[in-house]
C-alpha positions in Angstrom: 1.2 15.3 36.2 -0.3 18.6 34.4 0.0 20.6 37.2 4.1 19.9 36.8 4.2 20.9 33.7 2.0 23.8 34.2 4.1 25.1 37.5 7.9 24.4 35.3 5.9 26.5 32.3 4.8 29.1 35.3 8.8 29.0 36.0 10.0 29.7 32.9 7.5 32.3 32.2 8.7 33.9 35.5 12.3 33.3 34.3 11.5 34.9 31.0 10.5 38.3 32.3 13.1 38.2 34.3 15.9 37.2 31.6 16.7 40.7 30.8 17.8 41.1 34.5 20.3 38.2 34.9 23.7 39.4 35.4 25.4 35.9 34.3 25.7 33.9 31.9 25.6 30.9 34.1 21.9 31.8 35.0 21.0 32.1 31.1 22.4 28.9 30.3 20.4 27.6 32.9 16.9 29.1 32.0 18.0 28.2 28.4 18.2 24.3 30.3 14.9 25.0 31.7 13.3 25.5 28.5 14.9 23.1 26.3 13.0 21.0 28.9 10.0 22.1 29.1 9.8 21.6 25.6 10.5 18.0 26.2 7.9 17.7 28.5 5.1 19.5 26.6 6.1 16.8 23.6 5.9 13.9 25.8 2.7 15.0 27.1 1.5 15.3 23.9 2.5 12.3 22.7 1.0 11.1 25.9 -2.8 12.4 25.3 -2.3 10.8 21.9 -1.5 7.3 23.2 -4.5 7.5 25.6 -6.8 8.5 23.0 -6.0 5.8 21.0 -6.2 3.5 23.5 -9.9 4.4 24.7 -10.8 4.5 21.0 -9.6 0.7 21.0 -11.3 0.2 24.5 -14.3 1.4 23.4 -14.5 -0.2 19.8 -13.7 -3.4 21.6 -16.7 -2.9 23.5 -18.4 -2.1 21.3 -18.4 -5.8 19.0 -18.6 -9.1 20.4 -16.9 -12.2 18.9 -19.4 -14.9 19.1 -19.2 -18.1 16.2 -15.8 -17.0 14.6 -16.9 -13.3 13.8 -17.8 -10.0 15.4 -21.2 -9.0 15.9 -21.8 -5.5 17.0 -23.6 -5.6 20.3 -26.4 -3.6 18.7 -27.1 -6.4 16.4 -29.3 -8.8 18.5 -30.5 -11.0 15.5 -27.1 -11.8 14.4 -27.9 -10.4 10.6 -24.5 -8.9 10.0 -20.8 -10.8 10.7 -17.8 -8.4 10.4 -14.1 -10.0 9.5 -12.5 -11.0 12.5 -9.3 -11.2 10.2 -9.9 -7.1 9.8 -11.0 -6.6 13.5 -7.5 -8.0 14.6 -6.0 -5.4 12.3 -8.0 -2.8 14.1 -10.3 -2.6 11.0 -14.4 -3.3 10.7 -14.9 -4.7 7.9 -18.8 -6.0 7.1 -18.7 -9.4 5.8 -20.9 -10.3 3.0 -22.9 -13.6 2.3 -20.9 -15.6 -0.3 -23.6 -16.0 -3.3 -22.7 -19.4 -4.9 -25.3 -21.0 -2.5 -29.1 -20.0 -1.7 -29.0 -21.9 1.4 -25.4 -20.8 2.3 -24.4 -19.2 5.3 -20.8 -18.8 4.3 -19.7 -15.2 4.7 -16.6 -13.2 2.8 -14.5 -10.2 3.5 -14.8 -7.6 0.6 -11.5 -6.2 1.4 -9.6 -9.6 1.3 -11.7 -12.4 0.0 -9.8 -15.1 1.3 -11.4 -14.5 5.3 -14.0 -16.3 5.1 -16.6 -17.1 7.9 -19.7 -20.0 8.3 -21.1 -18.6 11.4 -24.1 -21.1 11.8 -22.0 -24.0 10.7 -24.2 -25.1 7.6 -22.7 -28.0 5.8 -24.7 -28.3 2.0 -25.2 -31.8 1.2 -23.7 -33.2 -1.5 -25.7 -34.7 -4.2 -25.7 -38.6 -4.3 -26.1 -40.8 -7.1 -28.0 -43.2 -5.3 -30.6 -40.8 -3.7 -31.4 -39.7 -7.7 -31.7 -35.9 -8.9 -35.1 -35.7 -7.3 -33.1 -35.7 -3.8 -31.2 -32.3 -5.0 -34.3 -30.5 -4.4 -36.6 -31.7 -1.6 -35.2 -29.2 0.6 -37.3 -30.1 3.8 -35.7 -33.8 4.1 -31.9 -32.0 3.7 -32.8 -29.3 5.7 
């Protein structure tokens, strides 16, 4: 593709140098058409290069993150300490999720960009208080966890 563009460019360039010597209006019109075609090809080539760059970036990003336990994790994060919002990731954004601070034992994470995006990657469910067990059951973490 690039060699064809370069060949077309050289042809038009040679034609421009010889344009002064052209005798007929028909030949000048053909040269003008060739110039327009070359401009279109260069614009299309620039668009293809941009699209190629974007696709390579998307592939690189997808290779850098894994979907596991309903959230994305950096491939470098072997201990799975920082989850990333799956909804934002689908939109092409990388948004680190923050722990939900309402429960100190919670594994629920919330997206700071869109607080309605909530995830619980480890599936922890706090045990509800039951009146029959008494108040001490709320504080005996060894039995509950």
